[in-house]
C-alpha positions as CSV (number, residue, x, y, z in Angstrom):
1,M,-1.6,17.8,-19.7
2,S,-4.4,18.4,-17.3
3,F,-5.1,16.1,-14.4
4,P,-7.8,13.4,-15.2
5,Q,-11.2,14.4,-14.3
6,R,-12.0,11.1,-13.0
7,L,-9.5,11.4,-10.3
8,I,-10.6,14.9,-9.2
9,D,-14.3,13.6,-8.9
10,G,-13.0,10.5,-6.9
11,Y,-11.0,12.7,-4.6
12,S,-14.2,14.9,-4.1
13,A,-16.2,11.9,-3.3
14,F,-13.5,10.3,-1.0
15,S,-13.1,13.7,0.9
16,G,-17.0,14.2,1.0
17,G,-17.8,10.5,2.2
18,R,-15.0,8.1,3.5
19,L,-12.6,10.8,4.8
20,K,-15.5,12.0,6.7
21,S,-16.4,8.7,8.3
22,E,-13.0,7.8,9.1
23,Q,-11.7,11.0,10.1
24,D,-10.7,9.9,13.6
25,R,-8.8,6.9,12.3
26,Y,-6.6,9.3,9.8
27,R,-6.0,11.5,12.7
28,E,-4.6,8.8,15.0
29,L,-2.5,7.3,12.2
30,G,-1.1,10.6,11.5
31,E,-0.3,11.4,15.3
32,R,0.5,8.2,16.6
33,G,2.0,6.5,13.3
34,Q,1.2,3.2,11.5
35,K,1.6,0.1,13.3
36,P,0.3,-2.6,10.9
37,E,0.6,-6.0,12.0
38,I,0.4,-7.8,8.7
39,M,2.5,-7.3,5.5
40,V,1.5,-8.2,2.0
41,I,4.0,-8.6,-0.7
42,G,2.5,-8.5,-4.1
43,C,2.7,-7.8,-7.7
44,C,2.5,-4.1,-8.8
45,D,-0.2,-4.9,-11.2
46,S,-2.7,-2.4,-10.9
47,R,-6.0,-4.5,-11.3
48,V,-4.7,-6.1,-7.5
49,S,-6.0,-4.1,-4.5
50,P,-4.9,-5.9,-1.2
51,E,-6.9,-3.4,0.6
52,A,-9.7,-4.3,-1.3
53,I,-9.3,-8.0,-1.6
54,F,-8.8,-8.2,2.4
55,D,-11.4,-5.5,3.2
56,V,-9.2,-3.6,5.5
57,G,-8.9,-0.1,6.4
58,P,-6.3,2.7,6.5
59,G,-3.2,1.4,8.3
60,E,-4.1,-2.0,8.8
61,L,-1.6,-3.6,6.0
62,F,1.8,-2.7,5.2
63,V,1.8,-3.4,1.4
64,M,5.2,-4.0,-0.6
65,R,4.4,-4.2,-4.5
66,N,7.1,-4.9,-6.9
67,I,7.5,-7.0,-10.3
68,A,6.3,-10.7,-9.9
69,N,6.1,-10.4,-6.0
70,L,9.8,-11.5,-5.9
71,V,11.3,-11.8,-2.4
72,P,14.9,-12.6,-2.3
73,T,16.2,-15.3,-0.4
74,Y,17.7,-14.6,3.0
75,Q,21.5,-14.2,2.8
76,P,23.1,-12.5,6.2
77,E,26.5,-12.5,4.4
78,A,25.5,-11.1,0.8
79,T,26.0,-7.6,-0.1
80,A,23.2,-7.2,-2.7
81,H,20.2,-8.1,-0.9
82,G,17.8,-6.5,-3.5
83,D,19.4,-8.5,-6.3
84,A,18.1,-11.7,-7.8
85,D,20.9,-14.3,-7.8
86,V,21.7,-14.7,-11.5
87,G,25.0,-16.7,-11.2
């Protein structure tokens, strides 16, 4: 199976356009690390792009995507923090 041409074209457009205009920002993120101040928890639905919706640049959001944007309740003594309580 070959790599989809539209992804190859998209990467070429990115590397020839946006990457060049944001090269310093990408370099800084690589050298100094990421320190986003905002976390977005959202659904893994491919139609939703938090970066596009909020019009932010690289490294500005920490995005966690999962099914139905579920967040387990805080339970400091529980042993399975990532599991839904089905009991």
